[in-house]
N, C-alpha and C positions, 0 to 999 in steps of 0.2 A: 500521525499515520494515518488518519482516517483520508484525508486526502491521497496519500500516495497510493492507497489501496483503491481508491478508484482511478484514479489517475493509470493503473497498471490493469485494473477489472472492469472497462468502461461498461455502461449499464447493469452493473449488480445491483443486488438489492439489500435491503436494509439488513437481513436476515444473515444476507453472507458476508456482508461486515462485519457483525457481532460474530458470527462462527468465527472465521478468519483470524479476527483480532482479539477473540478469546475477551470479549466485554458484554455487559448485558444490553440488551434491545434498547431498552431506556434510556441509557446510557447514550449508547449510538444516537438514538431518536433526539437525546437533546443538545448533542453537538450536533446532528445535521441540522438542525433549526437555526443556530448561531452561525453555522456553515452559510445556509440559505440567506441572511440577513445580512452577511456580507458577500454577497453575491458571488460565493466561489462554489455552489451546489446548486443544482436543480434536481429536484424529482419529479419522474413523469408515470402516468400509468402506464402498467404491461398492456400490451397489447391483447393477451389472451386471459390473463387472469387481474381483472378489476383491483386485488386487493392486493396485489404486488405495487411497490413503486420502484420503479427503475431511477438509478443514480447517475449522474455525471457531473463532470466540472463546467465550469463557464470558462469562457476564454482568460479571465482572470483569475479563476482557479487555476486553470493548465500553468498561466506565466508565474504563479505564486507557487506552484510544486516545481516548477523549472529552476527558479531563483535558489530554492534550498538544495536543490537537485546539484547544481551548479555549484553552491557554496561547500557543498559536501566532499564533490567529487575535487574541487581545487585544495580542499582541508586533507583529503590522503592524500593525493598527490605530495602536499609539500610534507606530510608524514613518511611517507615511504622513500622520501630520500636519504636514508637512514640505513636503508637495506640496499644489498648488490642486488644486480638483474636478478640473478638465480635465487636470491632470497625472496623478491616480489613475486617470483615465478609461482614459488613454494606456496606463499602466502596466497595468493589467488586461487590456485588449488587447494587448499585447505578452506577458502571460502567458499567452494567452490562444491566442495564435497558437504561441508556443512548447511549450504542451502539448500542441496539436493535432499542430505536428510530430515531437512525443517518440512519440506514439501512432500516429502512421503510420510512426515506423519501426519499433515492437514490431511493428504487425500485416505488415511486410514482414520479420521473423526479424532486424532489423538492418541491412537492406540498404538503402542509401542508391538509391531506383530512383526 
């Protein structure tokens, strides 16, 4: 999840990840150390606030995320074959609505307003 978030939010901070994934900062920090050791993530100092570290994926990290996305897409394609074309469109519409609602919750800081 951490790499996927960084993949979608290049140059985010550890705090951004912690809030988005609703995970303790210490847990995120430990995971980042592990990902750095595996050459998947790079931390760089923010240009204006030296206390903030910006996160980005290495080429190896991007490749690993792309592999996982490909596996997911193939799996989803395979299981969607049990649905008609119309049902697939309905499912995609439901997913888009759910994602929009989830993003709205995130934008509101998790408050259901």
